[in-house]
Steps between C-alpha positions, in 0.01 A plus 500: 500500500786739590678427171175555311447839666858599423463411132173691490680806638774467238243477222304803625810722531626394157161571345486842669846584360392405147186714529697793643735472201213601268487852647754654266355357181144592600602855591665551161213338309248737658492834317343693789715715727651374825241656733215345300670160528546554874133593536368188327750268664420663832124450492515142370789397724354679801161334469664159455708550816188607692328178394809298601530663844127452560525131405805445722394692809302209649372595847704820510267801521480689173589824673828345618583318176467824302655736756824668392551800725749780426797266456306274267393791281855629494618157385228498233605847380865394464378203297289728280794726415718198422227348281440804280877550464521134400245552221669811360841333513370226270355764269834680466767230486562135417302235688825316580653813655208545741478130588871465572532826695198397708683181597732712715212608731593255782850647520372858504259384771788360705676836477188693597433261790854566626449877474151505652514219754871424529438142391815296451592444135658165415834504323363320196210746481747789499708338224191417290368852554823662380509276192134572428557873531784470250264319264243778536766761419591307184135483389423866574820620331393305191189720481703820456422659166243234404183658637462210746675672791178642657348151507815349653505773769131433574580128528761582763253728683236226483746250644582733788126545560446125512800460728342754737174303475681180601660669801170655609327161483754370749481810718119510498456132580145554626376639166305254277733495199261361240230751584760780498576391143131514417469846654800611295326379184184692592708815562632472145145457374384824665803710398514346153132580443580870541838517325452239227221436251358161604176539302671595173683175431458287189329162510837329454648694791195428716544125449874520577437720804246258645743213444783703654298577811395139543855375442637742760251387765554133416878533527478673839262236637702207360821643645336557838364145517824346369731677743293363790613150404872533420807665659548868415842438343354246262218738414755769413699257287190384310398863448805558281319300230311824428808665344576256214126454441445877465795532261387201293143629477623844389704334226216272382212747522669836440816393310685700767862403556690675778822685409847372587521714816178344629628150428832568674344674800226238517756220505677664796174553690360154427826336608490693829131428559524128423819460705344671801165320470664159461713554812192607698309197374787265588523650850127462566503145362791410728321654801185302414695170478662562837 
């Protein structure tokens, strides 16, 4: 039974990574502006998360299950900023650039956790973080003079935002994380409705936007359920599947091949991420055996 639950967790996390990898291609396929995309994804994803939280709350009072408080709303707001930056980054640069830069989020989070909470940083995390930062520099420098630099800078900003989100989740341990994600999506819906043009989309865009919103909610729910069943290090390792999948999808669907700088920087970052994740996984596996 334990082995079956573990394999179920692996399958759910892998599936969530594959679904997450569609974000870049979908964003580029949709002709609407970033705020319109955020609005549609927000309302569909937000409603799906509400339904999920309601189904999972059991005997917990609804008022408690859906209570965020000031810290929860702050967490949701940080997630909202990171999400809209994420969308515009895809609009302005290569899918591979955004996907690979985003892979450095755990190392940025480790640095922010050290600054904010003086958490100890492992030696291997420091080494992987330095290597990843070097990879980011290579990718961003490759955007100079190509018109892709704004998108690369937004990808870095988005990664910092997500790193802050990760740290806040740990700091605000009493905040219901899934519902905070749903509240973040609904924030984007409200703001996007004013800034974007959600009612002026084409039929093609409407179909893609509905699919995008549903995919986002599904990926969040699958990841949440999967990480309950497997060690966090293994979840992080499996999550790296998103990067090659996103790059492959961009090549197949959009005929988008990343430039040499992105390939070189991506190779450095992926090597650091996989090395770090594999060591963490090996350590947790050894601890479990003992």
